[in-house]
N, C-alpha and C positions, 0 to 999 in steps of 0.2 A: 037925724044927723048921719050923714054918710062918712064912714071912716075910710080915709084913703089907704090904698095898699102900698107897702114898701117891700123891697127886696134887700134883706140884710146881706152885706158882703163883709165877712169878718176876717180880719187879719189875725189868724189864730195865734201866731207866734207873738204878736204884740199884746194880745189879750192875756196870753199865758204869762208873759214877762211882767205884766203889770201887778202881779201879786206874788210875794215870796212864799210860795207853798211847797217848795222843793222840786219844782218843775224841771230844774236842770239835772236832776238825777235820772230822769226818764222822760225825755221830751215826748215820745210817742204816747205814753200813758197819760201825760198831762193834756196833750192835744185831744186824746180820746175823751177824757172827762169833760173838756169844754164842748166837744161836739155832742156828747150825750145831753148836756144842758140845752144846747141849741136845738136839738131834735124835738123838744117840747114846744118850740115857738111858732112853727107854721100854723096859721089860722088864728093866732091869738092877737088881741089888741094890746099894744104896748103904749106906755106913757110917752109924752113928747120928749124928743131928744134935745130940745132947747127950751129955754124958759118961756118963750112966746109961741112955741109950736103947738100942734094938735096931736092927739093920739093917732096911732096908725095901726092898720092890720098887717101882720107879717104874712106876705104872700108866699115868699120863698126864703130860704137861707142858703147862702153860698159860703162855705168855710174854706178859706185858702190856707193850705198847709205847705210846708217846705222842709227840706232836709230829712232827718229821720222821721219826722211826723208824717211824711208821705205814705208810710206803711199802715196808717191807722185804718180800721174797718169803716165801712159805710154804716151809718146809724140813722135809722128812721128816714125821714124825708129830707135830711140835710144833704145838699149837693157838695161833696168834697171835691175841691179843686186842687189837684196835686201838681204844684208848681215845679217844673223841672229845674228852675234856676231860683232867682230871688222871688220872694212872695210879693214884694211891692209891685212888680210888673204884672203879676197875675191879678192882683187886686184892681189895678188900673184897667186892665183888659176886661175883667169881669164887669166892672161898673160900666164901661163903654158898651159892652154887649147888652146889658140890661137896658141902658138908655136907647140903644138902637132898636130894641124890641118894644119900645114904648113904655118901659117900666120906670120906677122911681127907686134908684139905688140909695141905700144908706150905708156908707162905709163905716166900719167900727175899727178905729185905730187911734193911737195917741201920737203916731209918727207924723211930725209936722211936715217933713219933706214929702212923705207920701200924700198927705192931705193937699199939699200944694200941687201935686201932679195929677190929682183926680180930674176926670173930665168935667167940664161945666155942666151943671144940672145935677151933680152928685152931692147929696148931703153927707155930712160926716159927724160922728160923735165919738167919744172916748170909751175905753173899756169899762170905766166905772158905771156908766149908764147900763151897759149890757150885763155886767156882773150883778148889779142890783136886781135886774129883772130875773136873771137866772136863779137867784136865791129864792124866788117865789114860785118856781115851777119844779115839777117832779122830773128828774132826768130820765131819759129813755135808755133802758139797758142795751148793752151791746149784744147783738145776737150771737149765740154760741153755735158754731158749726156742729151739725148733727152728723156723727160718723155712722156709717153703715155697720150693723152688727157683724161680728166675725162669723164666717160660715161655720156651722156646726157639723157634727158627724152626719153623714147621709145627705148633705146638701150640696148644691153645685152641679155642674153639668155631668160629672162622672156618675152621679147617683140616679139620674133619670133614665128613661128607656133609651136604648141604643137605636141607631138608625134602622136596624132591621126589626124593631119593635120589642126586643127582649129586655 
């Protein structure tokens, strides 16, 4: 059986707001936690998003963020789409781009207005479906930037040989 590929296009603000876990205290941290969970999904087979659907393989994940969440770091293979304005327009645009490239977008949002605006050919599901899947995967840690060690005594350009070899 061939498992069809899908591209998840996730309305991160909507998924975030679907559960009362304190996300309003730090939107960027809450968005980062969601993206960490999403980072484990590329290449996995997920259950049907509808009762009569079939499982699908996650080919790519696009996480649309807006507002303060735009500052979140890149995590794994998740493509963070940093919306300069409202996230809904960015979700619609991302789904259109996936369709234009011959892909199969699956938008994750509970926003009825957004769902009505999605391009024809885009499937949609709610945050509950995604959150259930994310409960069963190990989140990918956020990479911590490695800082260069501070120069010690005798290091740096002043300690090497001079232009005349001394």
